[in-house]
N, C-alpha and C positions, 0 to 999 in steps of 0.2 A: 349598797354592793350587786346585787341585781336589776336594778333602775336602771345602773350604768350597764350590765350587759342588752338588758333588753334594747335599751338606746341603741347600741352600739351594732346589734344585731339588727334594728329599722334602717340604721342607715345605709350598711353596707347592703342591704335589700332595696333600698330604693335606688342606689350608685346603680344598682345591678340593670336595675329594670330600665333606669336613662341610658345605658352603655346599647342595651340589648334594643331599645327604640331609636335610637340612632343608626346603629349598626342595618338594624333591618326594616326601617320604618320608609324610607326612597321605594323600597320594594314593594311596601305592604300599601303604600299610599297609591301606585299606579291606577288606571283605571281599568276593571274587570275585562274580560272577552278579548283579552290584546294577546293570549296565546304564551301568556310569560310561566317562566317552568317554575310550579308551586313549590320544591326543595331546591332554590336558586344553591351553586358551591363556589369555594372561594377554587381564583385560579391555580390551578398546576404551575408554577415556575419553572418547572423543567421541562414543559411542553416547548414544540419548534415554538418562535417567534411569528407572526403571519405578519407578510409585509401588510405598509400602510396606505389604505384603499380611498382615496380622496371622499368628500362626503355627497358627490353628485354620485358616484359610482357605487355607494353601498345598500342592503339589501335591507336593511333593518328598520324598524317602524321610528327606533328615536333617531334616524340620520336621512331618516328618506321621505320626509312629511310629505316635503314637492316636489315630485318626481322631474329630473332637469329633462331637456333633450339629448342631451349624452347619452341617458338615461334608459330613455323613451327606444333610442337609436338603435342602442345595443341589445333592449329587451327583444327588438323583433329578429326573424329570421328569414333566409335564404340570401336574397340580395344585399339588404341591406348590412350584411357582415364585409359586404366585400371590401377589400383592398385591394393597391396592386401586384404585393404579391402573394396575393390569394386567388384573383379571378383574374390577373392577365399573364399572359403566355408571354416572358421577355424573350425566349429562344426566337422568336417571330423575328426580334430586331437585331440579331446577332451579325447577319454577316451582310446586308444589304441596307444596314442605316434602319431611320423611320421614315418608314414609305407608308402612306395612303392609296389606300383602294376606295373607287367610290364602285358601288352596285351598277352595272349597266340598267338602265333606264325597262321598264317593262310594257310591253304595247299593251295601249288602254289605260295607264297608269296616269291621271294630272296630276301634277306638281304644282305647285304657288309660286309666285313669283321668289315670296322671302327666300322660299326652300333651294326654289334655283339658284340665286345668290349666293346660298352658304355654298352649294356643288360647284358650282362655276368658280368660288373662291378657292375653294379645293383645287379644283383641274389645273387651275393657271398657276397653285403654288410650286416651291422646289419642291413639296413633301408629294405629291402625286405622281401614284405611277398605277399603268393599266393592267400593269400581270398582277393578281394577286397572290402568286407564289411569293412575290417579292415583297409584301405587304405586311408590315406591323399592325398597323389601326384599319378597321373595315367601317366605312360609312355606309348607309341602307341608301338608296336611291325609291325609298318609298319617304312619301311626303309625311312627317312625324311631328311638325311645327303646332299645328292644333289641334288638340284634341280634345274641343269642348264640342257635345252632338251635337249643340244649336247649331254649329258652325256649320257656311257652305261648304270650307276649307277642310271640312273634315271626313277621313279616308276610312271606310267600312271598311270589315275583314282585316283588318287589321294585323291582327293575333295571327289566323290562320295564314295567310299572305308573307311574315315573316317567319314561323315556325318551317315554311317549305323550303326557307333559303338552303341553300347546299354548304353553304358557307357560317352557316348561323354558330351554328355549337353552344347551344346553350348564352348566346354574346358574349362571346367571350373572345375580348381584343376589339368589342364595336363600339362606334362610339357614335350617342343616338341627340338629338337634339331638338329642343319644344321649346315654345313658346308660352302655350296657352296650356293647361288641363284642366279639368274638375269642369263643369257644368251647373248652374241653377240648380236648388239654392246653396248648396252647400262649396263648393267648387274646390274640390278635394283636389290632392295632385296625383290624382290615379291617372296612369295611360292611359288605360284600357288595356293593355296587351302586357304581358310578361318581360319586362327588361331583362331576366336571367342576371348573369354576369357583365352585360353591359353597361359603359360608363353613359352618364347622363351628361349631356349639357344644356341646362335647362335653368328658364328665366322664371321667378318667384317662387324660389326654391326657399322651403325652409329650415333650420337649423337641423329640426328633429328629422326630418328625410333624408337631411346632405350626406354622403358619406366621404368626411375628410379625407384630402389626397385619394381621389378616386374619380370624384364626379367634380363637376364646375359648374360656378353660376354667374351665367351671362346675364348685360343686360336685357330688358325690355326693347324694342325695336319696331317699330311700325312699317310697315308694303314699304310707303317711299324713302326708307334710309338709303341714300345712296352706296351700290355696289363697290364700288372702288373710291379713293379720294375721298370726299365729302370737304363740308365748308371746312373753315379755319375755323377758331372761338372768335368769340367776337371779342376778347378784349385789347383792343387795339395799343393801347397805353393804359401804362400806369398810372390813376388817381391817386396824389396822397394826399390830405389824408383818403382814402377808399371806401368814402363815404356816398350813396347817392341818395335817391329821391325817397326810396320806401327799404326802410327796413327787413321787412319780410311780408313777403304776399305767397298765396297760390286762389288758383282758379280753376276750377273743377268739377262734375259733380257731385251731387251728393245723394246718398242711397238712403232712402225711406225704412228699406225692410232687408232685413238678409245681411250677411258679412260681410265686415267691412265700412256698413252703417255707423260704428258708434264714434267711431274719432271726424268721419267728417260731419257728421252731425252736430258736434261740439264745438266746431270751430270759429261758430257765432259768437263764442264766449271769450274770445281773445281778441275778436276781429274793434278796430277801434275809427275804420275810415279813413287814415291820416297818415302814418308810416306803417301802421300793422295792416293789411289789405288783405282778408281771406276772404274769397268770393266762392259762392255752392250755390248749384242749380238744381232742383229735382226736375226740370221740363227735360227729361230723357225719358225713351221707351214708347210702349204702344200704350200703356193704360197710366202714367204715372198720375193723370188728372185722380184715379180712383184712389190712390193710396195719398196724394197731396198731405198735408199739416197745417198749420196755421200758418209757420215762416216762409211756406213756397213761393206764393205771389212777390211778398216784400225781398227773400231772395234773389227770387228771376230779374227784378224790376233795378234792381243796384248791379245783378253779375251781366247786364247787359249795358253798363255805363261807362267799363271797362274796357279797354284795349289788353291780351294777353301780353302781347308782342312789347308795349310798352311798358308795362309793367314788368316783364321779366327780365329786360335789357335795363331796368331803372330801378333795381333792387339790390338790398347787399347778400339778402338771403332768401332764398326760396324753400318754403315747408315742401316736403315728397311724403305726402300721408299714403298708406297703404288704400287699395283703392277695393275690389273685389276679392284681384290674386294679391300679392303682397309684394309687385313691383308694379312699376306705375312707367309711363311718358314721360313724366317732370323730371325723372331724373336725369335721359339723358339731354331735356331741356336745359336743365339746369347748369349743366355741365358746359355747355357750348357759351350759355351767355355768363357764363363768371361769376355766375350767382352761387352760392356757398348752397348746396344741398342742406337741410335741415332734416334729417331722415325720420321718418316718425311711422314707425314699421315695426313692430317689434318681434324675433323671429325671423327676420328674413337675412337670412345668406346672403349678404350683398357680393355685386360682383366683381369675379376673379377676387375673391377675397385671400386668396391663397398666396398671391404677389404681390396686394394693392396693399398698401397701405392705407386705408380710410379718415383715417384721425388726422391724417395732413389736409384732405380736401374738403371733407364732411364736417356736420358738425351730428352726433349719432342720438337721438332724442328717445325717449320712451313717452308710448302714448298712454300712460296714464298719469304722465306730470302734465301733460299738456299744457295746462293755465302757469306753468314756468316757464316755457320757451320765451314767449317776450324778452324775460331779464335774462334768460341766460344768454341770448344771443348779444343784447345789449351792454353784458359786462366783457366782451370777448375785445381785446385792444387791437386797435388798429392795424401795428404791426402784425400781429396774426390775423387778422382777413384778409392786407393784403397777398399774408404768402398762403392762404387756404385759397385764394383768388387764382393766382400765376396755379400752384395748383391743379385747381380744375381745368385751366387750360393745358398745359402738359398730358392731361391722363386723356380728355374728351381728344387728342390729335393724335395720341400715341397709342392707342385702345380701341377707341370709341366711335370717332367720325364716320365708318364706315360698315360694312357686312363682312370686308373683308377684313378689315383689322380684328375684329371682333372673331371670328373663326381661326386668324393666322394667332390670333393670342390664345387660343384654345388647344390651338395644335402646339406651340411652341410649350405650353406648359406641359402636355403632356410628353413633351419629348426629354424636357430639363428631369421628368419624372423615371423614364427607360433611362436619360444616359445621365445620371447622379452625376457621374465624374466633373460631370461638364454643366452640370446645372445653372443656373445665371443666381446671382447675388443678389438681394435685398433690395441692396442700394441702384440694382443696376437695371432693376423692374421698375423703380422712382424715382432715379432722377433721368433728366435730358441724356440720349435720343432717347429711352426708355429700350425694353427689354427687344422688340422687334427687331434692332437698329445692330444691338449689342447682340454679338454671335460666341459665345461662351467657346465654340470648338477653335476658334482663333486662339485664345488665351482664357488662362482663369485668372489673370493677375489682370487687377485695375488699370494699373501701369501702361497696359500695352495697348488701350483705349486712348484716342486723344480727348477724351469725351470728360476724365480723370484728371487732367494734370493738376489744374487747381486743387481738386479734395487731398490730392499726393505732395501737392507742394513739387513736381517733377517737373522738370524742362530738359531740352534734346539738347547735345551737346557735338553729334555728328552727323554727318551726310552719306547719302548713298547718290548717285550722279548716274540717272539712264539715259542713255541716247538712242534713238530709235533710230534703223536703217541704216546707214552710212557712215563715213568717217567723219572726225572731230580734229578740233587744236586744242590740245588736253591743255597746255597751256594756258588759253583763255580761261578758262574751268577751274582749276585747282585752288584753292582754297589753305585755308590752312585748319580745317573742319571737315574736309572731306576724308570718308572713310574708305571709299572706293567707287571703280567704275564700271557700270555693267552697259554693254554696248549687247544690242538685237538687232541681230543681221537678219534683217528681210526681205530684201534684195534678191532680186533674178541675179546677180553675178558674184561671182565666186568670193570664196572668204577669204582676205588680202592673207599674204604670208606674215609671219610672225616678226621678221627683222624690217617689216614697211610699217608696223604700228609705231606711234611716237613713242619716247621714253618719257615715261610717268612715274614720281615719288608713292604712287599709293596703285597697290593690284587693276588690274584690266581685265575684265572677265566679257569672257565674248560669251553670248548665246545665239545660237542658229536655229532662227523661228521658219512657220510656214511664210512661203510669196505674201502678200495683200493679206494675213492674218490681222486684222488691227486689235483685235481686244486683246492680244499676244501682248503687247505692250503692257498688260495692269494687271497679267497674272502674277499671282504669290508668290514669287523664286523664292526657292531659299537661302537665295544666296543673299538675299536684301537684308541686312544684319541691322538696320539702323530704322529711327522711328521714322526720321525727314528724310522722304525720297525728293529729287530736285528732275526732273522730268524734260528733259530737252529733245529738241527735234532734229535729226541733223543738219538741217541749214542753218541752225543760229547760232548767232554772234551773242555774247555778252562779256563784257568786263569780271575782274573778281570782283571788283568793287559795289557793282551793280548783283552780283550773286548772293555778298556777302551782306548785302544791307536789306534783298529779300528776305536770307533766312533767321536774321535779327526779327523784324517784322512775323514770319511764320514762328515762330521761337514764343510771340504774345497770342499767335494762334491757331495753333497749332491743330486746330477743329477742322478747318477752312483750306480752301485751296488759295497760295498765295502768289502771285504771279503778273506776270507784262501785257502778252497781248490780250485784250478785250473787248467782246461782242457781248450784243444786244439782244431781247426778244421785244416784240408788240402784238398787240393784236389785232390785226387788218381787219375790220369791221367790214368793208367792200366783200371780200373772202371767204367772212365769217373762220379764220382761223388763225392760228399763230404764225405769226412771220420771224424770221434772222435777220440779222445787221450787221455791218463791220462798219458803219461809216464810226469817226471820230466823233463822239459828243463827250461830253459830259455824264453821261447815262449806261451804266454797263448792266449786266448780270450773269456774265459767265465769263472766268479768263481761261484763257487755252492752256491745255499742258501741252503746248511743244515748248512752254520754257515759265515752267510753274512749280512752287512746290506745294506737297499733300502729304497725310500720312501715310505710312505704309498700309496700315488696315485696308482702306478705302481700295485699297487691291484685292483682297479678301473680300470686301462687301460686295465688290462691282464682280468678282470671280464669282460668289457663293448666291449673294440674295437676287438679282438678276437673272430675269426667265433666261433661257436658250433663245429662244425666239429674237427679242433683241439683238440678242449680241452676233445672233447669226447673220442678221438681217448689215450689221456695221462691217460683219468682216465678207459680206457677199458685194457691198456698198465701196468699202475701202473708205469710209467715210464716217463723219460722227461719232466716232469715240471717246473724243473729248469734248463734246456736247452733251454727252449719254453719263461721261463722269461729272458733270456739272450738275447735270438731273437732279444725281445719285446724292451729291453731297450737300444739294440744297435742300434735299427732300429729309434728307440726317439730320441738318444742323439748323435749319428751318431761317438759315440767315446766307447773305450772297457772300462770293469770293472778293478776296482784297487783294486791289491794283496796288501796286508801288512804281516808284520811278522809274522812266526807261529813256533809253536816251533816243532823239527826234527821228535817228533815221531809220531805226528799226523797222518800221511799215517799209519803207523803201528795200532795205537790204533784204529782206523776207522777198520783195515782190524783182528784188535783182538779180538772187537766184537760178540759174536757169534748174535745178532738179524741181523745185518746187512755182518758177511762176507761171507757165500752162495750168497746172490743179486749180493758184488760185482764182486767175484770170478764166479759168472756165466756166460756162454757165452752168453748166448741167452737175459739174460741181455744186455750187451756190444753190441748183434747185432742190439738189439731194439731200442738204444741210434743212432747208425748208421743209421737205418731208419728214425726216426726220422728227426736228421739232416736235410736230403734231403727234406723229406717231407714239414718241414716248410722252408726251404729256396724257396721251390715249392711254397708256397703258397702268403711270403713275396716277390716273384718275383727276387730275391735277394739272396746275402747272405751279411746279416748287420752285420755281425759277424767284428770286427776288432780286430787284431793281435798288443800286445806288451809286450816290454819287459821292463816295469818299474814294481818295489818292494818300496813301502815306508816302513820305516825302522825310527825306531826312532832315535832323534838326538843323537851322539854317540856312537851307537850300535856298541859295537866288538872294538871301538876305544879303543886306551892304554892309559886309562884314569884311574884316582882313579873310582871307583863304585859308593862312594857315591854321584859325579858329574852327575849322570845319572837319569832322572825322571822314565824311566819304567826298574829297574833293574834286574826286575826277568826274564823277558822277553829272557836275557842272560846267565840266569842259568839256562835254562832249556833244 
């Protein structure tokens, strides 16, 4: 009996020791000197529950073994905690909207060409104001682009100069542009002066120093980057399958020592000299031979064998490794060449990451997994490659092809933050035509823009008719889809009495405009309720059949101008300027708005997007408004207008009208249109008009079949 009691006591003691070991063992097994409480306590469940904290924001040793960029950023004090609600004064943007003021240039201050292009882009934009009292945002006229102390563009004593500005206010509501920061050997992101509460539009910015929804990451661009316009992308047509001569290429400097050397020094491990061609050279700098390694001579020789542009245009993927700084010129070069960028720069906040979904246009790699890059890109399906390549072209032309587009994109992002109720959606930024041409002040509904009809499955069912200048014969143009008629009376003659207007089955609205103010025909009148607008000059004569067919075509192509009188442009090599021609040929690039359908959004874009200087020129000349509208629509769509079937007598009918005969035959009128072509091309920075040889006719038009089988029978008889 006593033995049983002893065994029972020993067994109970053993169970207690085991339970005690498992309950307190993990705490006792921790590494010493970690600051653990020597007397751990059970939690009190009556205590209030703490909010869940993500792992990268916790401050305990258990969770934060690896400190994240977000945690480092939040640990910093001062300007690094800035957000729009804490470091931006929204009240300055209330009464006058989003206006930008550029400080006047100070005497003796030199400005680089790149920074001058930035300031010129702002000053020529619709955001600019010369009155600081109306400004919502302020931009310095002190060159802050290059903050490398070894650079000849470095501005000395910048800290003192900025602090002496009367409107600085610790940087509040200020925007600072920067391309280069830091210097040898570490190339830090220090600008050499306190930015305070100013927003930073910076190239090569790291996620560690980037302040989300406050700073803006911009691309690194060269001094030769065009101010306006810019070349289009190199993808002229879609190649199926979308494979090129090389799978992956790179050609650039190799750094033997210092920051940025690790990644580029390792590229030779994946170079195979066949479809993966990664070339580096250490032949740069004054004393490169002092630091040359055993591979330098071989690398330099192979580097010289290949032409960079030939590689760029004949590769499916282009490697974009970091250099001394996180950003690289290779990024924009790859985008333009439709060579899908393979990003290899850990910690780089990609340009305009706030609005652009880079996973649709680039491959985001990891420097630590360099050896896996070739197999990764080889595994991407050809459909995906084609989609990536197409998106590179869209992004290049929409946001990166010129300094002006980079600057305007930056300003539009800030405006969306300020006017949040009118901010663009992600779809607007990442689909044609892009955020710069999709103004959310017009509407917040995608269906109100012609570019998104296919996405929403929408189709216009009615149309407004706008007649410019004088009288008309309503019975000639009324069709079953007509909603109302708007007459813009811009004549010197007085407005006729009501009883003299023809009787119509739809409302007729008469708007009296200023005489010879040509831009008034494209004002976004509140009376326009339909998406489709049929614009007619007062001397235009069209049958209902012609109008009906043109509207049917426009319903399929709502983003384009669809109409009748076509014109074309050409390059005059002798005079080295653009020319304008009205000759009847198979080639055209404009459809005049004297008889054309277009979407009402273009009235808003014409009024709000185009500068006052161009519209003033049109009004002074009483000419060229139709050319300017064609320039605008082609710049937006990157496509030509569409010419539809018209009766042969149209040209002769126009020339026979006494109200217009003198105008069309006037040589000064034609010379003015030549001048307009070149003025408009200069402002756009390129020639946006696109040539076309397509004319759309009704089905069975002119076919040898019974006329009763044809829907638009009257067109053939004209």
